[in-house]
N, C-alpha and C positions, 0 to 999 in steps of 0.2 A: 516905724522898725528900726532898733536901736542896734549900733552896729558896735562890734567889741573895740576896748582899745586896742592901739597897736601893737602894746607889748604882751597881750595876753595872747596864748595859744589855745586854739578851737580844735577840739577834736575832729577828725575826720571823719564822717558818718561811716564810710567805706570800713575806716579799721573797727570805728568803737562797736556798730551792731554786730558783728561776727565775735568780738570779744564778750561783749556780753550775753549774746547769744551761747557761745561755749562755756562761758561762768556758768550760766543755767541750767545747760547740762552738766557741768560736774557736780554741779549742787543736787540735782536729780540722781544722779549715780550715787552720790554719798546718802543721799535719804532712801534711798531704795535699799542698799543695805540695813538700813534701821530698820524699814518694812518688813524684812525677809527674816531679820533674827528675832521679831517679837511677835510671840504666838497670837493668836486672834483674838484670845480672853483674857490675857495675862501680858503686859508689858512690864519688865522691872524696871527701877531707874537707872542700872549698869546698862542696858540694852539703849534705852534713850539715851544714855549719855556719851556711850561709843558709836553710835551710831549721828549722833550730830557731829562729833568728831572727824568721824568718816566723812558728814557732809561738807564741812568746811575744809577737810584736806583736800577734798576733790575739787570743791572751789576754787580753794588757794591754786592749787598745783595746775587747773587749766589756766587760770590769772597768769601765773609764772610763763607758761609757754607761750601762752599769746603774746606777752609783752615781750618775750626772746625772739618773736617772729617777727612781730611789730619792727624792732630796731634792727635785725639783721635785712630785712626788706627797704628799711630808711637807708641803712648803710650801703645797700646794694645799688640803690637808684643814684645815692651822693657819687660811690665811683663810676657807675656808667655815664654820669653827667662827665665828670672829670675825662673820661677816657675819650668823650665826644670833643670835648673843648680841645683836649690833646692833638686829637687827629683833625680838626681843623685847623690849629693851627701851625700843622706839621704840612697839611695840605694831603694827607693822604688819603686815600679810599678805604672805607671799613673794609675790616677781616671778620671773618665768621669765628 
């Protein structure tokens, strides 16, 4: 088994899998709009185009929200780590 180079970041599966699932759900919601807008026997090019646009917007929107959540969690973890280090340096008991 090969190990990645030390400078390369490897995605955390606890983050990557939910992001991919959420993106798939966004795509599903957008494509459902296309299916609902088409009649069973007749689907024009406009309906397909706007359905695809809706699917892409749903997909990208969910990805953006997921990235923002992951970044905020990383920032929270970094701040929490700094606070723990500060408390240990001051020898203060943790507070709620």
